[in-house]
C-alpha positions in Angstrom: -15.0 -20.1 3.0 -13.9 -23.0 0.9 -12.3 -25.9 2.7 -9.0 -27.1 1.2 -7.1 -30.3 1.5 -3.8 -28.9 0.3 -1.9 -25.9 1.5 -2.4 -22.8 -0.5 0.8 -20.8 -1.3 0.9 -17.2 -0.1 3.5 -14.6 -0.8 5.4 -12.7 1.9 3.9 -9.5 0.6 0.3 -10.8 0.9 1.0 -12.0 4.4 2.4 -8.7 5.4 -0.5 -6.8 3.9 -3.1 -9.1 5.6 -1.3 -8.6 9.0 -1.2 -4.8 8.5 -4.9 -4.7 7.6 -5.8 -6.6 10.7 -3.5 -4.7 13.1 -4.9 -1.4 11.8 -8.1 -2.2 13.7 -10.2 -1.5 10.6 -10.9 -5.1 9.8 -11.8 -8.3 11.8 -10.0 -11.6 11.3 -12.9 -12.8 9.2 -12.9 -9.7 7.0 -9.1 -9.9 6.3 -9.4 -13.6 5.6 -12.1 -13.0 3.0 -10.3 -10.0 1.5 -7.2 -12.0 0.9 -9.0 -15.3 0.1 -7.3 -17.1 3.0 -8.3 -20.7 3.6 -9.5 -19.7 7.1 -8.9 -17.2 9.9 -6.5 -19.5 11.7 -4.0 -19.0 8.9 -4.0 -15.3 9.7 -3.7 -15.9 13.4 -0.6 -18.0 12.8 0.9 -15.2 10.7 0.0 -12.6 13.4 1.6 -14.7 16.1 4.8 -15.0 14.1 4.8 -11.3 13.5 4.2 -10.5 17.2 7.0 -12.8 18.2 9.3 -11.0 15.8 9.9 -14.1 13.6 10.4 -13.7 9.9 7.4 -13.9 7.6 8.3 -15.9 4.5 6.7 -17.1 1.3 5.0 -20.4 1.5 5.5 -22.9 -1.4 2.8 -25.1 -2.6 2.4 -28.1 -0.3 4.9 -27.1 2.4 6.3 -24.0 4.2 9.7 -22.7 3.3 10.9 -22.9 6.9 12.0 -25.8 9.1 11.0 -25.8 12.8 13.4 -26.2 15.7 13.7 -29.8 16.8 12.8 -31.3 13.4 14.4 -34.7 12.8 14.4 -34.4 9.0 17.6 -33.1 7.4 17.5 -30.5 4.6 18.3 -33.2 2.1 15.3 -35.3 3.3 13.0 -32.2 3.0 14.2 -31.5 -0.5 13.5 -35.1 -1.6 9.9 -35.0 -0.3 
């Protein structure tokens, strides 16, 4: 797989499809990552962990995720200005 220095944006629908394919048991992490052209398998693992912990799966925008983590010291205005 190609190494990337920037985050690749993924739609919510793509994430959900990739998670479903993996959880079906018909595909390995590597196969799903290749099928959906993910930057690497760890991206899929993160999505699966979010899904399993019942956290919302969201679109990612180019260069940053569309969520803010608990405990972040940046305000929404600071994030928007980045």
